[in-house]
C-alpha positions in Angstrom: -0.1 -0.5 0.0 1.3 3.7 -0.9 1.9 6.1 1.8 -0.4 9.2 1.7 2.6 11.3 2.0 6.2 11.5 0.7 8.8 12.5 3.1 9.0 15.8 1.0 5.8 16.7 2.0 6.1 16.3 5.5 9.2 18.2 5.9 7.5 20.8 3.8 4.4 20.9 6.4 7.1 21.1 9.1 9.1 24.0 7.9 5.4 26.1 7.1 4.5 25.2 10.4 7.9 25.8 12.1 8.2 29.4 10.4 5.2 30.8 11.2 5.8 29.9 15.1 9.1 31.2 14.7 7.9 34.4 13.5 5.2 34.9 16.0 7.6 33.9 19.1 10.2 36.1 17.9 9.3 39.0 15.8 12.0 40.6 15.9 13.9 38.2 13.6 11.0 37.7 11.2 11.0 41.8 10.7 14.4 41.7 9.1 12.5 39.3 6.0 9.0 41.9 6.5 9.8 42.9 2.3 11.0 40.0 1.3 7.3 37.6 0.5 6.3 39.1 -2.3 9.4 38.3 -4.2 9.5 35.1 -2.6 6.2 34.2 -3.8 6.4 34.7 -7.5 10.1 33.0 -7.1 7.8 29.9 -5.9 4.9 30.4 -8.4 8.1 30.7 -10.9 9.7 27.0 -10.1 6.0 25.7 -9.8 5.3 27.1 -13.8 8.2 24.8 -14.6 6.0 21.8 -14.7 3.8 23.1 -16.4 3.3 23.0 -20.6 1.1 24.7 -21.8 0.7 22.7 -25.6 -0.3 20.2 -22.6 -3.0 22.9 -21.5 -4.1 23.3 -25.1 -5.0 19.7 -25.6 -6.6 19.3 -22.3 -9.1 22.2 -23.2 -10.2 21.0 -26.6 -11.2 17.8 -25.0 -12.5 19.1 -22.0 -14.0 22.8 -22.5 -17.3 22.6 -21.7 -16.9 20.8 -18.1 -14.1 23.1 -17.6 -15.5 26.3 -18.4 -18.7 25.1 -16.1 -16.7 24.3 -13.2 -14.1 27.6 -13.3 -17.2 29.6 -13.1 -18.4 27.3 -10.2 -14.5 28.0 -8.5 -14.1 31.4 -9.5 -17.5 33.2 -9.2 -20.7 30.9 -7.1 -18.9 29.3 -4.9 -17.0 32.1 -3.3 -20.0 34.3 -2.9 -22.0 31.3 -1.8 -19.3 30.4 1.1 -18.9 33.9 2.0 -22.7 34.5 3.0 -23.1 31.1 4.6 -19.7 32.1 6.8 -21.4 35.8 7.4 -24.8 34.4 9.0 -22.9 31.7 10.8 -19.0 32.4 11.6 -18.9 36.4 10.4 -15.2 36.3 11.4 -14.1 33.9 8.7 -16.1 34.8 6.2 -13.5 36.8 4.0 -11.0 33.5 4.5 -13.9 31.5 2.9 -14.3 34.4 0.4 -10.5 34.5 -0.4 -9.6 30.9 -0.1 -12.7 29.5 -2.6 -11.7 32.1 -4.7 -8.0 32.2 -5.3 -6.9 30.3 -8.4 -6.1 26.2 -8.0 -2.4 25.3 -6.8 -0.2 24.5 -9.3 0.6 21.3 -7.0 -3.0 20.1 -8.0 -1.7 18.0 -10.7 0.7 16.3 -8.8 -1.8 15.8 -5.6 -4.6 13.9 -8.3 -1.4 11.8 -9.6 -1.4 10.5 -5.9 -5.1 9.6 -6.1 -5.7 9.1 -9.6 -7.4 11.9 -10.8 -8.3 13.6 -14.1 -4.6 15.5 -14.0 -4.7 16.9 -17.6 -8.3 18.6 -16.8 -6.6 19.6 -13.0 -4.1 21.0 -15.1 -6.3 23.0 -17.5 -8.0 24.7 -14.2 -4.7 25.3 -12.7 -3.6 27.6 -15.8 -7.3 29.3 -16.2 -7.6 30.3 -12.7 -4.3 31.8 -12.1 -4.7 34.2 -15.6 -8.1 35.0 -14.2 -7.9 35.3 -10.1 -6.3 39.2 -11.2 -9.5 40.0 -12.0 -12.6 37.9 -10.4 -10.9 37.9 -7.2 -10.6 41.7 -6.2 -14.1 42.1 -8.1 -16.1 39.6 -6.1 -14.2 41.1 -2.5 -15.2 44.8 -3.8 -18.6 43.8 -4.9 -19.8 41.3 -1.9 -17.4 42.6 1.0 -17.2 46.0 0.0 -18.9 46.8 3.9 -16.4 45.0 5.5 -13.2 46.1 3.8 -12.3 49.5 2.3 -9.7 48.1 0.2 -8.4 49.7 -3.8 -9.5 47.8 -6.3 -6.7 48.7 -8.5 -4.3 47.7 -5.8 -5.3 44.6 -5.1 -5.5 43.8 -9.3 -2.2 45.1 -9.7 -0.4 42.9 -7.1 -2.1 39.5 -8.4 -1.2 40.1 -11.5 2.2 41.3 -10.6 2.8 37.9 -8.3 0.7 35.6 -11.2 1.7 36.5 -14.9 5.4 38.5 -14.0 6.4 34.0 -13.0 4.6 32.5 -16.2 6.0 35.5 -18.4 9.2 34.3 -17.4 9.2 30.8 -17.5 7.8 31.3 -21.1 10.9 33.1 -22.3 13.4 31.4 -20.5 12.0 28.0 -21.5 12.6 29.2 -25.3 16.3 31.0 -24.3 18.0 28.6 -22.0 15.8 25.1 -21.6 18.8 23.8 -19.7 19.2 26.4 -16.9 14.9 25.3 -16.5 15.8 21.8 -16.5 18.8 22.7 -13.9 16.4 24.4 -11.7 13.8 21.6 -11.7 16.1 19.6 -10.3 16.9 22.3 -7.3 12.8 22.5 -6.9 12.5 21.4 -3.6 15.3 22.5 -1.0 14.9 26.2 -2.9 10.9 25.8 -2.4 11.3 25.1 1.2 13.4 28.3 1.5 11.5 30.3 0.2 7.9 28.9 2.1 9.9 30.1 5.5 10.8 33.3 4.6 7.5 34.2 3.5 6.2 33.1 6.7 8.7 34.5 8.9 8.4 38.2 6.6 4.6 37.6 7.1 3.9 36.5 10.7 6.1 38.9 13.2 3.5 41.7 12.4 1.1 39.5 13.9 3.1 38.5 17.0 1.0 40.4 19.5 -2.5 39.4 18.1 -1.5 35.7 18.7 0.1 36.0 21.6 -2.9 37.7 23.4 -5.1 34.6 21.6 -3.7 31.7 20.7 -7.3 30.2 20.5 -7.3 32.1 16.9 -4.8 29.6 15.7 -6.8 26.4 16.7 -10.1 28.3 15.1 -7.9 29.2 12.2 -7.3 24.8 11.9 -11.0 24.1 12.4 -11.9 26.8 9.8 -9.4 25.4 7.2 -9.9 21.5 8.3 -14.1 22.3 7.5 -13.4 24.3 4.3 -11.4 21.6 2.8 -14.4 19.0 3.8 -17.0 21.2 1.6 -14.6 21.7 -1.7 -14.2 18.3 -1.7 -18.0 17.3 -1.4 -18.5 19.9 -4.1 -16.2 19.2 -6.2 -17.1 15.4 -6.0 -20.8 16.0 -6.6 -20.2 18.7 -9.0 -18.5 15.4 -11.0 -21.4 12.5 -10.1 -22.4 11.9 -13.5 -19.2 11.9 -14.7 -16.6 9.0 -13.9 -14.3 8.1 -10.8 -11.1 10.3 -12.2 -12.9 13.6 -13.0 -14.8 13.3 -9.3 -11.2 13.2 -8.4 -9.9 16.1 -10.1 -13.2 18.2 -8.9 -12.1 17.3 -5.3 -8.4 18.1 -5.6 -9.3 21.2 -8.0 -11.5 22.9 -5.4 -9.2 21.8 -2.5 -6.2 22.2 -3.2 -5.6 26.1 -4.3 -2.5 28.5 -4.0 -3.3 29.0 0.0 0.2 30.6 0.3 -1.3 33.5 -2.5 -3.8 33.9 -0.2 -1.0 34.6 2.9 0.6 37.0 1.4 -2.4 38.6 -0.9 -4.2 38.6 3.4 -0.9 40.1 4.9 -1.3 43.2 2.6 -4.5 44.0 2.5 -6.2 42.2 5.4 -5.5 41.2 9.1 -4.2 38.3 10.8 -7.2 36.0 10.7 -7.4 35.6 6.7 -3.5 35.2 6.8 -3.6 32.4 9.5 -6.8 30.7 8.3 -4.7 30.1 4.5 -1.2 29.4 6.5 -3.1 26.6 8.9 -4.7 25.5 4.9 -1.4 23.6 5.1 -2.6 20.8 7.0 -5.6 20.1 4.8 -3.7 20.8 1.8 -1.8 17.1 1.8 -3.9 15.4 4.7 -7.1 15.1 1.8 -5.2 12.7 -0.3 -6.0 10.4 2.7 -9.8 10.7 2.4 -9.6 10.9 -1.2 -8.1 7.8 -1.7 -10.4 5.9 0.6 -13.3 7.6 -1.5 -11.3 5.9 -4.6 -11.2 2.4 -2.7 -14.8 2.6 -1.9 -16.1 3.4 -5.3 -14.0 1.0 -6.8 -14.7 -1.6 -4.4 -18.2 -0.8 -4.7 -18.0 -1.6 -8.6 
């Protein structure tokens, strides 16, 4: 039986959580990295986009275009708004967190997670690319339309930041892929250790500023974890339900596309425009981010056994 996690996955979770704790406990140390999170995020996206081939995206788009367009509408617009109002009614302090995590683009590692559970990874790949291009526009507009009473944030400031963080790495990868493909192959081999450093610097540079808040209200960390796990369960259920009449591989892909999003982007974005609660929920989503592999593998086992 295959293990639900690789050693690298567990190491990544450890680095993310420990760097977050260090930033909170030792804010003076974390302050040294305060100017670096956005640049580290761009570098992280650059490394992640190395494994995405646009030719493969075009082929998958031709095959699944109807499902992809409908699912993208659900993920980028309908579901974020629905969950925002549900949380606004039941747990208003976390309504923005639900909006941000749901409305952000699918994670660039989602195709890898899909491979682990044997989902339709080509379908996942296309949604990752499409939602990455849409997020700089759709997410700020959603915030402006549905959360204007809770926050006053310049729309174009949000668009500018998201566009810079997402589009510059994509453009850089495509340019270097044509000019120096050997360099990109070398970078792909060093992807994981470089990513660990980038994750750590991002958390150190973000969470030091919330040190006093979380020291006074440590229960906020626990609540953020509960909300993250609850959201992940909702994402899986809705993703599977969306493809209920389709193949098992598509059902698993649906769960992965909703459940594995760019939570690191939300961490940096929230630290720029929102507060500690939204940032912490995004950070704690690292736990269900990889843990989703376990229930999805069990779901595949049950469906296969029933068939």
